[in-house]
N, C-alpha and C positions, 0 to 999 in steps of 0.2 A: 144503548147508553145505560141500560140497567146494570151491566157488569161494572162500568166505570163508577156509577153512583154507589153501588154496593161496596166496592173496594174503598172509595173515599169516605163512606159513612162509617167505616170501622177505624179510621185513623184519628189520632189526636189532632184537634183543631178543626174538627168536622162541623162545628156549629153553624158555619156560614157558607157551606158548599152549595153549588147550584143544584136545583131539583132535577129529576130525570126529565121532566117536561122541558125545562130550560135548556138542558144539554141537547136534547133532541132538536129543539127549535134552532139553536145556534149552529149545529151541524147542518141542518136543513138550509139555513141561510148561506153557509159556505158552499154547499152543493149548488143551490139554485143560482147564485150570483157568481159562481166560479171565483170566489175570493182568493186572492194571491197573498195578501198580507193581513195579519191580525194584530191589533194593538189592544192589549189588555191592561187596564189600569188596576193594579192590585191583584197580583196572581194568586194570593192566598196560598193554600197548600197544593194547588195545581189541578183541581178537578176539571175546569174548563179547558186549560191547556192540554191536559191528558186526553180529553175527549176529542179535541180538534186535531191534535197531532196523531193520535191513533187512527182517526178517520183518514187523514191525509196519507199516512204511511200505508194503510191498507188499500187505498184506492189509487196509489201511485201519483197523487197530486202533490206538487211542490208548494209548500206553504211557508212563508216567512212569518215567524212568530216573535213579536216584540212585546215585552211586558215590563211593568214596574212592580217593585216590592221593596218596602223599607222595614217591615217587621222582622226582627231577628228570628223569632220562632219559625215564621214562614220561609225565610231565607234558608234555614237549616233543613226544613222539611221538603222543599222543592226538589233538590237532587235525589233524595231518597224516594219520593213519591213518583217522580217522573222517570227515574232510572235512565235508560239510554236516550229517551226523548229530551232529557234536560239539555243536552248539547245543542239541540235545535232552537232553544229559546235565547233570544237576545235580551238580557236582563239589565235593567237600569234602576237606579234608586229612586228616580222621580221623572216626571214628564219632561222637565227642562233638559234632561240628559239624553233624550231621544235624538237620533240622527235626523238630519234634515229630511223632510218628507217630499221634497220636490221630485225625487227620482224613484219614489215608490211606485210599484206596479199596481194598478187599480183593477178591480174594486178592492176596497179596504173595509174590514169589519172591526168596529170598535166595541169592546166589551168593558163595561164599567161595573 
């Protein structure tokens, strides 16, 4: 997770990114509980989504990634920062726009 943190710490908007420790623990939770769906409220510039999608892609795990973001700066930064992984994110402007959760595969990890 150190490379993810180092990359995001150099980007504009890095004031509120997750720490290396937090990124490691979030990935650990996904591994331990075989999380299939992540719901992240406030994607920011993408440090958590980048860490989790990179892990999932490297390990061959299929991960549904749903997130919200309303900040214009962050909305412009996300495709740039996530690059190819951006296409894997289901992006909504707010929680009310999320799809119905009754058909989600469990377990689910919530990131706030």
